[in-house]
NUZA-619806 format. One line per 5 residues: number of its first residue (from 1); their letters; for each residue z, x, y of C-alpha. Coordinates in steps of 0.05 Angstrom, whole numbers, plus 5000, padded with zeros to 4 digits. Each point is the difference from the previous one (the first is absolute). Layout:
! NUZA-619806
NUM> a> Z/X/Y; ...
This chain:
! NUZA-619806
1> mnqts> 4005/5894/6334; 5024/5002/5080; 5044/4941/5014; 5012/4984/5062; 5050/4940/5037
6> kieip> 4994/4971/5069; 5054/4997/5048; 5006/4980/5070; 5025/5048/5051; 5012/4975/5072
11> vtpat> 4959/5040/5055; 4964/4990/5065; 4941/4957/5006; 4961/5061/5019; 5022/5037/4937
16> aaals> 4988/4938/4959; 4921/4994/5032; 4996/5074/4980; 5019/4990/4925; 4946/4952/4992
21> darrl> 4953/5060/4983; 5008/5004/4934; 5001/5082/4995; 5057/5005/5052; 5038/4943/4953
26> eavgr> 4992/5040/4941; 5018/5064/5036; 5065/4967/5027; 5013/4975/4930; 5003/5074/4979
31> lvdrl> 5043/5023/5051; 5046/4944/4989; 4996/5021/4920; 5016/5073/5018; 5053/4986/5056
36> vrpga> 5047/4956/4948; 4984/5039/4934; 5064/4998/4962; 5036/5068/4996; 4975/5037/5058
41> ddpli> 5062/5023/5033; 4969/4986/5077; 4945/4957/4984; 4961/5012/5074; 5006/5074/4988
46> aller> 4973/4996/4930; 4942/4956/5029; 4979/5047/5056; 5008/5060/4950; 4948/4964/4947
51> taaea> 4958/4984/5062; 4996/5069/5022; 4987/5019/4930; 4945/4950/4992; 4968/5024/5071
56> qeagl> 4995/5075/4973; 4973/4978/4932; 4944/4959/5042; 4988/5061/5040; 5027/4981/5067
61> tedmi> 5032/5058/5045; 5055/4993/5045; 4947/5009/5058; 4957/4944/4976; 5057/4955/5001
66> neela> 5024/5027/5074; 4922/4981/5029; 5005/4931/4969; 5072/4993/5028; 4971/5022/5072
71> aynae> 4937/4951/4992; 5048/4944/4984; 5046/5007/5050; 4938/5016/5052; 4978/4936/4979
76> rrt> 5060/4962/5008; 5007/5019/5069; 4933/4980/5025
């Protein structure tokens, strides 16, 4: 059984609005879990390494990620 606890984290109003999406909120919760997981020497590096490994396992390539980032950046400029 997967147990979770609710916490409050101060964020900007725009971030709070974005987190009203249940999928996004769940994803952020997983990131927070990974970031503060006990035992990691540097939780941020450990998180990035695990995220990269999961992306590779899911079939994402570096080129695909770069394309997505470029599209995101292009959207923000308009």
